[in-house]
PASEVO-690064 format. One record per atom (N, C-alpha, C): chain; residue number from 1; x, y, z; residue in three letters. Coordinates in Angstrom, 2 decimals. Layout:
% PASEVO-690064
> A/NUM/X/Y/Z/ALA
...
***
This chain:
% PASEVO-690064
> A/1/-11.95/-22.08/-0.41/MET
> A/1/-10.66/-22.69/-0.64/MET
> A/1/-9.57/-21.74/-0.13/MET
> A/2/-8.56/-22.29/0.50/GLU
> A/2/-7.49/-21.49/1.06/GLU
> A/2/-6.20/-21.70/0.26/GLU
> A/3/-5.45/-20.61/0.09/LEU
> A/3/-4.16/-20.67/-0.60/LEU
> A/3/-3.21/-21.53/0.21/LEU
> A/4/-2.53/-22.44/-0.44/GLU
> A/4/-1.62/-23.36/0.26/GLU
> A/4/-0.48/-22.58/0.91/GLU
> A/5/-0.11/-23.00/2.11/GLU
> A/5/0.91/-22.32/2.91/GLU
> A/5/2.25/-22.15/2.18/GLU
> A/6/2.78/-23.20/1.53/PRO
> A/6/4.07/-23.01/0.83/PRO
> A/6/4.01/-21.96/-0.28/PRO
> A/7/2.91/-21.92/-1.00/VAL
> A/7/2.75/-20.94/-2.07/VAL
> A/7/2.66/-19.55/-1.47/VAL
> A/8/1.90/-19.42/-0.41/LEU
> A/8/1.75/-18.13/0.26/LEU
> A/8/3.09/-17.63/0.78/LEU
> A/9/3.84/-18.48/1.47/MET
> A/9/5.12/-18.06/2.04/MET
> A/9/6.14/-17.72/0.95/MET
> A/10/6.13/-18.47/-0.14/GLN
> A/10/7.05/-18.18/-1.24/GLN
> A/10/6.74/-16.81/-1.84/GLN
> A/11/5.48/-16.52/-1.99/THR
> A/11/5.07/-15.23/-2.56/THR
> A/11/5.41/-14.10/-1.60/THR
> A/12/5.14/-14.29/-0.31/ILE
> A/12/5.47/-13.29/0.70/ILE
> A/12/6.98/-13.03/0.72/ILE
> A/13/7.77/-14.09/0.67/MET
> A/13/9.23/-13.91/0.70/MET
> A/13/9.71/-13.18/-0.56/MET
> A/14/9.08/-13.44/-1.69/GLY
> A/14/9.42/-12.70/-2.91/GLY
> A/14/9.13/-11.22/-2.76/GLY
> A/15/8.02/-10.91/-2.13/LEU
> A/15/7.65/-9.52/-1.88/LEU
> A/15/8.68/-8.84/-0.98/LEU
> A/16/9.09/-9.51/0.07/ILE
> A/16/10.10/-8.97/0.98/ILE
> A/16/11.44/-8.81/0.28/ILE
> A/17/11.86/-9.83/-0.45/LEU
> A/17/13.15/-9.82/-1.13/LEU
> A/17/13.24/-8.67/-2.14/LEU
> A/18/12.26/-8.57/-3.01/HIS
> A/18/12.31/-7.56/-4.06/HIS
> A/18/12.13/-6.15/-3.51/HIS
> A/19/11.33/-6.01/-2.47/SER
> A/19/11.19/-4.71/-1.83/SER
> A/19/12.50/-4.30/-1.17/SER
> A/20/13.16/-5.25/-0.53/GLY
> A/20/14.46/-4.96/0.09/GLY
> A/20/15.51/-4.59/-0.94/GLY
> A/21/15.49/-5.29/-2.08/ASN
> A/21/16.42/-4.96/-3.16/ASN
> A/21/16.17/-3.55/-3.68/ASN
> A/22/14.90/-3.17/-3.77/THR
> A/22/14.54/-1.83/-4.22/THR
> A/22/15.17/-0.79/-3.30/THR
> A/23/14.99/-0.98/-2.02/LYS
> A/23/15.52/-0.01/-1.04/LYS
> A/23/17.05/0.03/-1.09/LYS
> A/24/17.69/-1.11/-1.20/SER
> A/24/19.15/-1.16/-1.27/SER
> A/24/19.69/-0.43/-2.50/SER
> A/25/19.06/-0.67/-3.64/GLU
> A/25/19.48/0.01/-4.87/GLU
> A/25/19.32/1.52/-4.73/GLU
> A/26/18.25/1.94/-4.09/CYS
> A/26/18.02/3.38/-3.89/CYS
> A/26/19.07/3.99/-2.97/CYS
> A/27/19.44/3.27/-1.93/MET
> A/27/20.47/3.77/-1.02/MET
> A/27/21.80/3.91/-1.76/MET
> A/28/22.12/2.93/-2.58/GLU
> A/28/23.33/3.02/-3.39/GLU
> A/28/23.25/4.19/-4.36/GLU
> A/29/22.07/4.43/-4.93/ALA
> A/29/21.89/5.55/-5.85/ALA
> A/29/22.14/6.88/-5.15/ALA
> A/30/21.64/7.02/-3.94/ILE
> A/30/21.87/8.26/-3.19/ILE
> A/30/23.36/8.45/-2.92/ILE
> A/31/24.04/7.39/-2.55/GLN
> A/31/25.49/7.49/-2.28/GLN
> A/31/26.26/7.88/-3.53/GLN
> A/32/25.86/7.34/-4.67/LEU
> A/32/26.51/7.70/-5.93/LEU
> A/32/26.26/9.17/-6.27/LEU
> A/33/25.05/9.62/-6.07/ALA
> A/33/24.73/11.03/-6.33/ALA
> A/33/25.51/11.94/-5.40/ALA
> A/34/25.66/11.51/-4.18/LYS
> A/34/26.42/12.28/-3.18/LYS
> A/34/27.87/12.46/-3.63/LYS
> A/35/28.40/11.47/-4.33/LYS
> A/35/29.77/11.54/-4.86/LYS
> A/35/29.83/12.28/-6.19/LYS
> A/36/28.66/12.68/-6.71/GLY
> A/36/28.62/13.43/-7.95/GLY
> A/36/28.40/12.59/-9.20/GLY
> A/37/28.21/11.29/-9.04/ASP
> A/37/28.02/10.42/-10.19/ASP
> A/37/26.51/10.25/-10.45/ASP
> A/38/25.92/11.27/-11.03/ILE
> A/38/24.48/11.30/-11.25/ILE
> A/38/24.04/10.23/-12.25/ILE
> A/39/24.85/10.01/-13.27/LYS
> A/39/24.50/9.00/-14.28/LYS
> A/39/24.38/7.62/-13.64/LYS
> A/40/25.37/7.25/-12.83/ALA
> A/40/25.34/5.95/-12.16/ALA
> A/40/24.19/5.89/-11.15/ALA
> A/41/23.89/7.00/-10.52/ALA
> A/41/22.77/7.05/-9.57/ALA
> A/41/21.46/6.77/-10.28/ALA
> A/42/21.30/7.36/-11.44/ARG
> A/42/20.06/7.13/-12.21/ARG
> A/42/19.99/5.67/-12.70/ARG
> A/43/21.13/5.08/-13.01/GLU
> A/43/21.14/3.67/-13.40/GLU
> A/43/20.71/2.79/-12.24/GLU
> A/44/21.13/3.15/-11.03/LYS
> A/44/20.72/2.40/-9.84/LYS
> A/44/19.21/2.54/-9.61/LYS
> A/45/18.70/3.74/-9.86/ILE
> A/45/17.25/3.93/-9.73/ILE
> A/45/16.51/3.06/-10.74/ILE
> A/46/17.07/2.93/-11.94/ASP
> A/46/16.46/2.04/-12.93/ASP
> A/46/16.43/0.60/-12.41/ASP
> A/47/17.51/0.16/-11.77/LEU
> A/47/17.54/-1.18/-11.18/LEU
> A/47/16.51/-1.30/-10.06/LEU
> A/48/16.40/-0.24/-9.27/ALA
> A/48/15.41/-0.23/-8.19/ALA
> A/48/14.00/-0.35/-8.77/ALA
> A/49/13.76/0.33/-9.86/ASN
> A/49/12.45/0.25/-10.50/ASN
> A/49/12.16/-1.17/-10.98/ASN
> A/50/13.17/-1.85/-11.49/GLN
> A/50/12.99/-3.24/-11.93/GLN
> A/50/12.66/-4.14/-10.74/GLN
> A/51/13.35/-3.92/-9.61/SER
> A/51/13.05/-4.70/-8.40/SER
> A/51/11.64/-4.41/-7.91/SER
> A/52/11.24/-3.16/-8.03/LEU
> A/52/9.90/-2.79/-7.59/LEU
> A/52/8.83/-3.45/-8.46/LEU
> A/53/9.10/-3.58/-9.74/VAL
> A/53/8.17/-4.31/-10.62/VAL
> A/53/8.03/-5.75/-10.15/VAL
> A/54/9.15/-6.37/-9.79/GLU
> A/54/9.10/-7.76/-9.30/GLU
> A/54/8.33/-7.85/-7.99/GLU
> A/55/8.51/-6.88/-7.12/ALA
> A/55/7.76/-6.86/-5.86/ALA
> A/55/6.27/-6.73/-6.14/ALA
> A/56/5.93/-5.86/-7.07/HIS
> A/56/4.51/-5.70/-7.43/HIS
> A/56/3.94/-6.98/-8.03/HIS
> A/57/4.78/-7.72/-8.76/ARG
> A/57/4.31/-9.00/-9.32/ARG
> A/57/3.92/-9.96/-8.20/ARG
> A/58/4.74/-9.99/-7.15/SER
> A/58/4.43/-10.85/-6.00/SER
> A/58/3.12/-10.41/-5.35/SER
> A/59/2.96/-9.11/-5.19/GLN
> A/59/1.73/-8.61/-4.60/GLN
> A/59/0.53/-8.94/-5.48/GLN
> A/60/0.69/-8.77/-6.78/THR
> A/60/-0.39/-9.06/-7.72/THR
> A/60/-0.75/-10.54/-7.68/THR
> A/61/0.24/-11.38/-7.50/GLU
> A/61/-0.03/-12.82/-7.39/GLU
> A/61/-0.96/-13.10/-6.21/GLU
> A/62/-0.70/-12.45/-5.09/LEU
> A/62/-1.57/-12.63/-3.92/LEU
> A/62/-2.98/-12.11/-4.20/LEU
> A/63/-3.05/-10.96/-4.82/LEU
> A/63/-4.36/-10.38/-5.14/LEU
> A/63/-5.14/-11.28/-6.12/LEU
> A/64/-4.42/-11.87/-7.06/THR
> A/64/-5.06/-12.75/-8.04/THR
> A/64/-5.62/-13.99/-7.35/THR
> A/65/-4.85/-14.57/-6.44/HIS
> A/65/-5.35/-15.73/-5.70/HIS
> A/65/-6.63/-15.38/-4.95/HIS
> A/66/-6.60/-14.23/-4.30/GLU
> A/66/-7.79/-13.82/-3.54/GLU
> A/66/-8.97/-13.57/-4.46/GLU
> A/67/-8.73/-12.96/-5.61/ALA
> A/67/-9.81/-12.69/-6.56/ALA
> A/67/-10.42/-13.98/-7.09/ALA
> A/68/-9.63/-15.05/-7.12/ARG
> A/68/-10.12/-16.36/-7.56/ARG
> A/68/-10.91/-17.07/-6.47/ARG
> A/69/-10.98/-16.46/-5.32/GLY
> A/69/-11.72/-17.07/-4.22/GLY
> A/69/-10.86/-17.87/-3.27/GLY
> A/70/-9.54/-17.84/-3.48/GLU
> A/70/-8.63/-18.54/-2.57/GLU
> A/70/-8.33/-17.60/-1.40/GLU
> A/71/-8.68/-18.04/-0.21/LYS
> A/71/-8.47/-17.22/0.97/LYS
> A/71/-6.97/-17.04/1.22/LYS
> A/72/-6.55/-15.78/1.32/VAL
> A/72/-5.16/-15.47/1.65/VAL
> A/72/-5.14/-15.09/3.13/VAL
> A/73/-4.52/-15.94/3.93/GLU
> A/73/-4.48/-15.71/5.36/GLU
> A/73/-3.61/-14.50/5.68/GLU
> A/74/-4.17/-13.56/6.40/VAL
> A/74/-3.42/-12.38/6.82/VAL
> A/74/-2.59/-12.79/8.04/VAL
> A/75/-1.29/-12.66/7.89/SER
> A/75/-0.37/-13.04/8.95/SER
> A/75/0.60/-11.90/9.21/SER
> A/76/1.38/-12.04/10.26/LEU
> A/76/2.40/-11.05/10.55/LEU
> A/76/3.40/-10.96/9.40/LEU
> A/77/3.70/-12.09/8.78/MET
> A/77/4.63/-12.10/7.63/MET
> A/77/4.06/-11.31/6.46/MET
> A/78/2.77/-11.46/6.19/LEU
> A/78/2.15/-10.73/5.09/LEU
> A/78/2.14/-9.23/5.39/LEU
> A/79/1.82/-8.88/6.60/ILE
> A/79/1.84/-7.46/6.99/ILE
> A/79/3.25/-6.90/6.87/ILE
> A/80/4.22/-7.68/7.30/HIS
> A/80/5.63/-7.29/7.20/HIS
> A/80/6.03/-7.06/5.73/HIS
> A/81/5.60/-7.96/4.87/ALA
> A/81/5.92/-7.85/3.44/ALA
> A/81/5.28/-6.60/2.84/ALA
> A/82/4.03/-6.34/3.17/GLN
> A/82/3.36/-5.15/2.67/GLN
> A/82/4.03/-3.88/3.17/GLN
> A/83/4.48/-3.92/4.42/ASP
> A/83/5.20/-2.79/5.00/ASP
> A/83/6.49/-2.53/4.23/ASP
> A/84/7.21/-3.60/3.90/HIS
> A/84/8.44/-3.46/3.10/HIS
> A/84/8.14/-2.84/1.74/HIS
> A/85/7.07/-3.29/1.11/LEU
> A/85/6.71/-2.76/-0.20/LEU
> A/85/6.42/-1.26/-0.12/LEU
> A/86/5.59/-0.87/0.82/MET
> A/86/5.24/0.55/0.94/MET
> A/86/6.47/1.40/1.26/MET
> A/87/7.32/0.90/2.14/ASN
> A/87/8.54/1.64/2.48/ASN
> A/87/9.48/1.76/1.27/ASN
> A/88/9.57/0.70/0.48/SER
> A/88/10.46/0.75/-0.68/SER
> A/88/9.95/1.74/-1.72/SER
> A/89/8.63/1.83/-1.88/ILE
> A/89/8.07/2.81/-2.82/ILE
> A/89/8.37/4.22/-2.34/ILE
> A/90/8.14/4.48/-1.07/THR
> A/90/8.42/5.80/-0.50/THR
> A/90/9.91/6.12/-0.61/THR
> A/91/10.75/5.15/-0.29/PHE
> A/91/12.20/5.36/-0.33/PHE
> A/91/12.66/5.65/-1.75/PHE
> A/92/12.11/4.94/-2.73/ARG
> A/92/12.46/5.17/-4.13/ARG
> A/92/12.09/6.59/-4.55/ARG
> A/93/10.88/7.01/-4.17/ASP
> A/93/10.44/8.36/-4.53/ASP
> A/93/11.34/9.42/-3.90/ASP
> A/94/11.71/9.22/-2.65/MET
> A/94/12.59/10.18/-1.97/MET
> A/94/13.99/10.16/-2.58/MET
> A/95/14.48/8.98/-2.93/ALA
> A/95/15.81/8.87/-3.54/ALA
> A/95/15.86/9.64/-4.85/ALA
> A/96/14.81/9.55/-5.64/LYS
> A/96/14.77/10.29/-6.90/LYS
> A/96/14.86/11.80/-6.65/LYS
> A/97/14.16/12.27/-5.63/GLU
> A/97/14.21/13.69/-5.28/GLU
> A/97/15.60/14.10/-4.80/GLU
> A/98/16.22/13.26/-3.98/ILE
> A/98/17.55/13.55/-3.46/ILE
> A/98/18.57/13.60/-4.59/ILE
> A/99/18.46/12.67/-5.52/ILE
> A/99/19.37/12.65/-6.67/ILE
> A/99/19.20/13.93/-7.48/ILE
> A/100/17.97/14.35/-7.67/GLU
> A/100/17.72/15.59/-8.41/GLU
> A/100/18.36/16.78/-7.69/GLU
> A/101/18.28/16.80/-6.38/LEU
> A/101/18.91/17.89/-5.62/LEU
> A/101/20.43/17.87/-5.78/LEU
> A/102/21.03/16.69/-5.67/TYR
> A/102/22.48/16.59/-5.87/TYR
> A/102/22.86/17.02/-7.28/TYR
> A/103/22.04/16.68/-8.24/GLU
> A/103/22.31/17.08/-9.63/GLU
> A/103/22.31/18.60/-9.74/GLU
> A/104/21.36/19.24/-9.12/ARG
> A/104/21.32/20.72/-9.15/ARG
> A/104/22.55/21.31/-8.49/ARG
> A/105/22.97/20.72/-7.40/LEU
> A/105/24.15/21.24/-6.69/LEU
> A/105/25.42/21.12/-7.53/LEU
> A/106/25.51/20.04/-8.29/THR
> A/106/26.72/19.86/-9.11/THR
> A/106/26.73/20.79/-10.31/THR
> A/107/25.56/21.30/-10.71/LYS
> A/107/25.49/22.21/-11.86/LYS
> A/107/25.78/23.64/-11.46/LYS
> A/108/25.65/23.95/-10.18/GLU
> A/108/25.86/25.33/-9.73/GLU
> A/108/27.32/25.65/-9.52/GLU
***
C-alpha cells in the first residue's frame, strides 16, 4: 500500500515550513544576542525549539506511515524537506553556541 500523494505532500510541506521557522527564529536570536539582548535571544531559541518539535512531528508521521507498511515515495521534495530539517538542527545548535559567546562578551 502506498501513502496517498496529498497526505505525503502535506506532511512534507509541514516539515519544510517548521524547519524554516526554526532557522528563522535562530537567526533572529543571533541578531538579538549581537545587540546584547541575551534574554530575548534565549526566548527566540525556545521558539525555535518549539518549531523543531513540530518539524520532528512531521518527520515522525512519515516514519509511522512507513512502519505501517505504507510505501513513502522518495522524491526530490522529501529529500529537500529532510535537508531543511538537518540544516535547521545544525543551525539551532550553532545559534545556541553563538548566543553563549555573545553572553560571555557582554559579561567581560
